[in-house]
C-alpha positions as CSV (number, residue, x, y, z in Angstrom):
1,M,-14.8,-34.9,-20.5
2,K,-16.1,-31.7,-21.1
3,K,-16.6,-30.7,-17.4
4,I,-13.2,-31.7,-16.8
5,K,-11.4,-30.1,-19.4
6,F,-13.1,-26.8,-18.2
7,I,-12.1,-27.8,-14.6
8,L,-8.4,-27.7,-16.2
9,T,-8.7,-24.7,-17.5
10,F,-10.2,-22.5,-15.5
11,F,-8.1,-23.3,-12.9
12,L,-5.1,-23.4,-15.6
13,L,-6.9,-19.5,-16.0
14,L,-6.9,-18.4,-12.6
15,N,-3.3,-19.4,-11.8
16,L,-1.5,-18.1,-14.8
17,Y,-3.9,-14.3,-13.3
18,I,-2.1,-15.4,-9.6
19,Y,1.0,-14.9,-11.4
20,V,0.7,-12.4,-14.0
21,S,-0.9,-10.4,-10.8
22,F,1.7,-11.2,-8.5
23,I,4.6,-9.7,-11.0
24,T,2.9,-6.3,-11.7
25,L,2.2,-5.6,-8.4
26,I,6.2,-5.9,-7.9
27,P,7.1,-2.7,-8.5
28,N,10.3,-1.3,-11.3
29,N,12.8,0.3,-9.2
30,I,13.0,-0.4,-4.9
31,V,14.4,2.5,-3.0
32,L,16.4,0.9,0.7
33,L,17.6,3.1,3.6
34,E,20.6,1.8,5.2
35,G,19.7,-1.6,7.4
36,E,16.4,-2.2,5.8
37,I,15.6,-5.9,3.0
38,Y,13.6,-6.2,0.5
39,E,11.5,-9.5,1.3
40,P,9.5,-10.4,-1.6
41,R,6.3,-12.4,-1.4
42,K,7.2,-15.7,-2.1
43,I,4.7,-18.3,-4.1
44,F,6.2,-21.3,-6.3
45,G,8.1,-21.8,-8.5
46,I,9.6,-18.0,-9.2
47,E,13.2,-16.9,-8.3
48,F,14.4,-13.7,-7.0
49,I,18.1,-13.4,-8.1
50,E,19.8,-9.9,-6.7
51,V,23.1,-9.5,-9.2
52,T,24.7,-7.0,-10.1
53,E,25.4,-4.3,-8.3
54,T,27.5,-1.0,-8.3
55,S,27.7,1.7,-6.1
56,N,29.6,5.5,-4.6
57,D,29.5,6.9,-1.3
58,D,26.4,7.4,-1.0
59,I,24.1,5.2,-2.9
60,N,23.6,0.6,-3.7
61,T,22.2,0.6,-7.0
62,S,22.7,-3.4,-7.9
63,K,19.2,-5.6,-9.6
64,L,17.2,-8.1,-9.0
65,E,16.1,-10.7,-12.2
66,I,12.4,-12.6,-11.1
67,K,12.6,-15.6,-13.1
68,L,9.8,-18.6,-13.2
69,F,11.9,-21.8,-12.3
70,G,15.2,-20.4,-12.1
71,K,15.1,-20.2,-16.7
72,I,12.5,-17.9,-17.5
73,N,13.2,-13.8,-16.9
74,L,9.7,-12.7,-15.9
75,K,11.4,-9.0,-15.2
76,D,14.4,-6.8,-13.8
77,V,14.0,-4.3,-10.9
78,V,16.2,-2.2,-10.3
79,I,17.5,-1.8,-6.1
80,T,18.6,0.8,-4.4
81,K,19.9,1.4,-1.1
82,M,20.4,4.3,0.3
83,K,23.0,5.5,3.4
84,N,21.4,6.3,6.3
85,T,21.5,10.1,6.1
86,K,20.9,12.2,9.4
87,V,17.9,14.9,9.6
88,V,16.9,17.8,11.4
89,P,12.9,17.5,12.2
90,V,11.9,21.2,12.1
91,G,7.4,21.8,13.0
92,K,8.2,25.7,12.1
93,I,5.3,26.6,10.1
94,I,5.8,27.9,6.7
95,G,3.8,29.0,3.6
96,L,4.4,27.7,-0.4
97,K,4.4,29.5,-3.5
98,M,3.8,27.3,-6.2
99,Y,3.0,27.9,-10.3
100,T,1.7,25.8,-12.1
101,N,3.1,23.7,-15.1
102,G,0.5,25.4,-18.1
103,V,-2.4,26.4,-16.3
104,L,-5.2,24.6,-14.5
105,V,-8.7,24.3,-15.7
106,V,-11.3,24.3,-12.7
107,G,-14.0,25.1,-14.3
108,V,-15.9,26.1,-18.0
109,S,-18.8,29.3,-18.1
110,E,-20.8,29.7,-21.7
111,I,-20.0,32.4,-23.3
112,E,-21.8,35.7,-25.3
113,D,-20.7,37.0,-28.1
114,T,-20.7,39.5,-30.2
115,N,-24.9,39.2,-31.1
116,N,-25.6,37.9,-27.7
117,I,-25.6,34.7,-28.3
118,L,-24.6,32.1,-25.9
119,N,-22.0,29.5,-26.7
120,K,-20.3,26.1,-25.4
121,P,-17.3,26.9,-27.4
122,Y,-15.8,24.0,-25.2
123,E,-19.0,21.5,-25.6
124,N,-17.5,19.1,-27.7
125,T,-13.4,19.2,-26.3
126,D,-14.2,16.6,-24.1
127,I,-12.0,19.0,-21.8
128,K,-13.1,19.1,-17.5
129,S,-11.7,20.4,-14.1
130,G,-8.4,19.1,-13.0
131,D,-6.6,19.0,-16.5
132,T,-3.5,20.8,-17.3
133,I,-3.2,22.2,-21.3
134,L,0.3,22.2,-21.7
135,K,0.3,24.3,-25.2
136,I,-1.2,26.0,-27.7
137,N,-1.3,24.7,-31.3
138,E,2.7,24.5,-30.2
139,N,3.4,27.3,-28.5
140,I,3.7,26.9,-25.1
141,V,1.3,28.2,-22.2
142,E,3.3,29.3,-19.3
143,N,0.9,31.7,-17.2
144,I,-2.8,32.7,-17.9
145,D,-2.0,35.9,-19.2
146,N,0.1,34.2,-21.9
147,L,-2.6,32.0,-22.9
148,K,-5.6,35.3,-22.8
149,R,-2.4,36.0,-25.3
150,I,-2.7,33.1,-28.0
151,V,-6.3,33.3,-28.1
152,N,-6.9,36.7,-29.3
153,E,-4.2,36.9,-31.8
154,S,-5.8,33.7,-32.9
155,K,-8.7,35.9,-34.8
156,G,-11.2,33.4,-34.5
157,E,-9.3,30.6,-35.6
158,E,-9.6,26.8,-34.1
159,L,-6.5,26.3,-31.6
160,N,-5.2,22.5,-31.0
161,L,-5.0,22.4,-26.9
162,T,-2.0,19.9,-25.8
163,V,-3.8,19.1,-22.2
164,F,-1.6,17.1,-19.8
165,R,-4.8,14.2,-18.0
166,N,-3.4,11.5,-15.3
167,G,-0.4,11.2,-16.6
168,S,-1.7,11.4,-21.1
169,I,-1.2,13.9,-22.7
170,I,-4.7,14.9,-25.2
171,N,-5.3,16.8,-27.6
172,T,-7.8,18.5,-28.6
173,D,-9.3,21.5,-31.2
174,I,-11.6,24.2,-29.5
175,K,-12.6,27.4,-31.6
176,P,-12.8,30.9,-30.2
177,I,-15.6,32.9,-29.6
178,K,-15.6,36.2,-30.0
179,T,-17.0,38.4,-27.3
180,D,-16.1,42.5,-28.1
181,E,-13.7,43.7,-31.1
182,S,-10.4,42.6,-29.5
183,E,-11.3,40.0,-27.3
184,Y,-11.4,36.0,-28.5
185,K,-12.5,33.5,-25.3
186,I,-12.7,29.4,-25.1
187,G,-14.9,29.0,-21.7
188,L,-12.2,28.0,-19.0
189,W,-11.5,28.6,-16.3
190,V,-8.6,28.2,-15.3
191,K,-5.2,29.1,-12.7
192,D,-1.7,29.0,-12.3
193,A,-0.8,29.3,-9.2
194,A,-1.7,28.0,-5.6
195,T,-0.6,29.2,-1.8
196,G,-0.9,28.2,1.5
197,V,0.7,27.6,5.2
198,G,1.7,23.9,6.1
199,T,4.7,22.0,8.6
200,M,7.9,21.8,7.5
201,S,8.9,18.7,8.7
202,F,12.9,17.9,8.3
203,Y,15.7,18.8,5.9
204,I,19.5,17.2,5.3
205,P,22.2,19.0,7.0
206,E,24.0,17.9,4.2
207,T,22.6,18.8,1.8
208,N,20.1,21.5,2.6
209,E,17.3,19.3,0.2
210,Y,13.3,19.2,2.8
211,G,10.6,17.1,3.0
212,I,7.5,18.8,4.4
213,L,3.2,18.1,5.3
214,G,3.9,14.5,4.3
215,H,1.3,14.7,1.8
216,G,0.4,17.0,-1.2
217,I,-1.0,19.7,-2.1
218,T,-4.0,19.4,-4.7
219,D,-6.0,22.1,-6.3
220,T,-9.2,23.0,-3.7
221,D,-11.4,23.7,-7.1
222,T,-10.2,19.6,-8.7
223,N,-9.2,17.8,-6.1
224,N,-6.1,17.2,-7.4
225,L,-2.8,16.8,-7.9
226,I,-1.0,20.0,-8.1
227,N,1.7,19.4,-11.9
228,I,4.2,21.9,-10.6
229,D,6.9,23.5,-12.6
230,S,8.4,25.5,-9.9
231,G,8.3,27.7,-6.8
232,E,9.3,29.4,-3.3
233,L,9.3,28.6,-0.5
234,V,9.1,31.2,1.9
235,T,8.7,32.2,5.7
236,A,4.9,32.0,6.7
237,K,3.8,34.3,10.6
238,I,0.5,32.6,12.4
239,I,-2.2,35.2,12.8
240,S,-5.3,32.7,13.8
241,L,-6.4,29.6,14.8
242,K,-9.6,27.7,15.4
243,K,-10.5,25.4,17.6
244,G,-10.7,21.5,16.2
245,E,-14.0,19.7,17.2
246,N,-15.5,16.7,16.6
247,G,-16.5,17.0,13.1
248,V,-15.4,20.4,12.7
249,P,-11.9,20.8,11.9
250,G,-9.8,23.2,13.5
251,E,-7.3,25.3,11.5
252,I,-4.7,28.0,11.3
253,K,-4.5,30.5,9.5
254,G,-0.9,32.3,8.2
255,T,-0.1,34.9,5.9
256,I,3.2,35.0,4.1
257,I,3.2,38.8,2.8
258,N,6.5,41.1,3.8
259,S,7.9,37.4,4.0
260,Q,12.1,35.9,3.0
261,T,12.3,33.2,0.3
262,I,14.0,30.6,2.4
263,G,14.6,28.0,-1.0
264,D,13.3,26.3,-3.8
265,I,9.6,23.9,-4.8
266,R,10.8,21.2,-6.5
267,K,7.7,18.4,-6.0
268,N,4.4,18.8,-5.3
269,T,3.8,14.2,-4.7
270,Q,1.4,11.9,-2.8
271,F,4.4,11.8,0.1
272,G,4.8,15.6,0.8
273,V,6.1,18.6,-0.9
274,Y,10.2,18.5,-1.1
275,G,12.8,20.9,-2.7
276,K,15.8,22.6,-1.4
277,L,16.3,25.7,1.2
278,N,19.1,28.5,0.4
279,N,18.6,30.5,3.2
280,I,18.4,28.4,6.4
281,T,19.6,31.5,8.9
282,A,15.8,32.3,8.2
283,L,14.1,29.7,9.6
284,N,16.0,30.0,12.3
285,I,17.2,26.0,13.1
286,D,19.9,24.4,14.8
287,S,21.3,22.2,12.7
288,S,23.2,20.1,15.6
289,K,20.1,18.4,16.4
290,A,20.5,16.0,12.9
291,I,18.9,12.3,14.6
292,E,19.3,9.5,12.5
293,I,16.0,8.4,10.8
294,A,14.0,5.4,12.3
295,L,13.3,1.9,10.3
296,R,9.5,0.3,9.7
297,N,11.0,-2.8,12.5
298,E,11.4,0.4,14.7
299,I,8.5,2.4,15.0
300,K,6.7,0.5,18.3
301,E,2.9,1.2,19.1
302,G,2.8,3.2,22.0
303,K,4.0,6.3,23.4
304,A,6.2,8.8,20.8
305,T,6.3,13.0,20.8
306,V,5.0,15.7,17.6
307,L,6.5,18.7,17.2
308,C,4.8,21.8,16.0
309,A,3.9,25.0,16.2
310,F,0.9,27.1,16.9
311,N,1.3,30.5,18.2
312,E,2.3,33.8,16.5
313,N,6.2,33.7,17.1
314,N,6.7,30.6,15.5
315,T,7.5,28.9,18.4
316,V,7.9,24.6,18.0
317,N,7.8,23.3,21.5
318,E,7.6,18.7,21.6
319,Y,3.9,17.3,22.6
320,E,3.4,13.7,23.7
321,I,1.3,11.2,21.0
322,E,0.1,7.9,21.2
323,I,1.2,4.6,18.0
324,E,-2.2,2.6,18.1
325,K,-1.0,1.0,14.9
326,I,1.1,1.1,12.7
327,Y,0.7,-0.2,8.9
328,I,4.5,-2.1,8.3
329,D,3.8,-2.6,4.7
330,N,2.0,0.4,3.4
331,D,4.0,1.7,0.8
332,Y,1.0,3.8,-1.6
333,N,-0.6,6.3,0.7
334,N,0.3,9.4,3.9
335,K,-1.6,6.8,6.2
336,S,1.4,5.0,7.5
337,M,0.5,4.9,11.4
338,L,-3.0,5.4,13.9
339,I,-2.0,8.7,16.2
340,K,-3.3,10.2,18.8
341,I,-2.8,13.5,20.6
342,V,-2.8,12.5,24.6
343,D,-1.4,15.8,25.7
344,E,-3.6,17.8,27.5
345,K,-2.0,21.1,27.0
346,L,-1.5,21.4,23.1
347,L,-5.7,19.3,23.3
348,E,-6.3,22.6,25.3
349,E,-5.1,24.9,22.0
350,T,-5.9,23.2,19.1
351,G,-8.3,19.6,19.7
352,G,-5.9,17.9,17.9
353,I,-4.8,17.9,15.1
354,I,-5.5,21.0,12.9
355,R,-5.7,21.6,9.4
356,G,-1.2,23.1,9.4
357,L,-0.2,20.9,10.9
358,S,0.3,18.5,8.6
359,G,3.7,17.9,8.4
360,A,4.2,17.9,12.4
361,P,7.7,15.7,12.7
362,I,7.6,12.9,15.3
363,I,10.0,11.4,16.9
364,Q,10.7,8.6,19.0
365,N,13.4,6.6,20.7
366,G,15.3,9.4,19.5
367,K,14.9,9.0,15.9
368,F,12.3,10.9,12.9
369,I,9.5,8.1,12.2
370,G,7.2,9.7,10.5
371,A,4.9,12.9,10.3
372,I,1.0,14.2,10.6
373,T,-0.6,14.0,7.4
374,N,-4.5,13.9,8.4
375,V,-7.1,14.3,10.5
376,L,-10.6,12.4,10.9
377,V,-13.5,14.4,11.6
378,S,-15.5,12.5,13.5
379,D,-12.6,13.0,16.2
380,P,-9.5,15.3,15.9
381,S,-7.1,13.7,18.8
382,V,-7.2,11.2,16.4
383,G,-5.3,11.3,12.8
384,Y,-2.6,9.4,10.6
385,A,0.6,9.9,10.0
386,I,3.1,8.5,6.5
387,F,6.3,7.0,7.9
388,A,10.1,8.3,7.5
389,D,11.3,6.4,5.5
390,L,8.3,7.1,2.9
391,M,9.1,10.5,2.8
392,V,12.9,10.3,2.3
393,K,12.7,7.7,-0.4
394,E,10.2,10.2,-2.1
395,L,12.9,13.0,-1.7
396,S,15.6,11.1,-3.2
397,K,13.3,10.1,-6.0
398,T,12.9,14.4,-6.9
399,I,15.5,16.1,-5.7
400,D,18.2,16.7,-8.9
């Protein structure tokens, strides 16, 4: 009897775990493009009921109620259906200037005080590389100079730091160390800005909103996504190109010296960087070349083309690639498709996918299907691309 009770309890708990996991994995908000259908996986006893639809010219919103046996409400999901707006694929190299929200901790260092004794003021604070310092004693930390001023004005009094880490806010105390008559330090290496170059994927002529890279900008010291406060999109000039080889990734090197501002940066996400253009003339883009965004079920394995630039004039050309595999259910990272560069001219010039080509738009059957995001270091002719719909949906979440 005890054995039967144990087995029944085990299967009851197992089923409970399956149901809870199933419900938890369904997001609270789902964004769909026009013509796209959300088809949740079925599980016994779970019903999906769509209710209360509202709409305007570009967006329809409805609520999806998830019920157990049609009676017990388990979860409500908001479904947003977007008008499938046309975009202009770009493919040009551009520059990015990004300024952090607070200052980013990239390392620590012992501090020598006025008695020549080494101190570690950070030792008992739990501060780690990748943390962002937002406030000190309720004073907002805007940049490195601002942080230095607050620390020096403390005169060695203990400071309370408000720190952002992995979506959570942490508070900790730190006591500055006096290093000379007028200077105090807390032993943290920090930065407040980042720059780089990449490829613009697309922009929407109706709104001037854009998406680039297809992946986020991470800090080179911490490998964490940079939490930006603001930024500028600027023109860039290609100064050199290193060809990729097996085991050694290639790279486009560019400069943003004497650049023109062409837009602002609003958001840095795992699916790309987004903002609005305010100087399209400087990009020299033909806005009449707008095309539709492909739904995932329209993308096929086989031939496609990629738009990219790797010459000093930043001239965009079209090159042939192959879509080798499509991960149609992938909504959690930017590796939506496995692609291979097959164009002999592009292989001769770059060796395949190189750093700086992230964001290069991919076209198939006259539609924008995605953008290059990653390269396989072992074979630079092969890499990954993100679905176009993921980038457009991410843009809709991030632009005010």
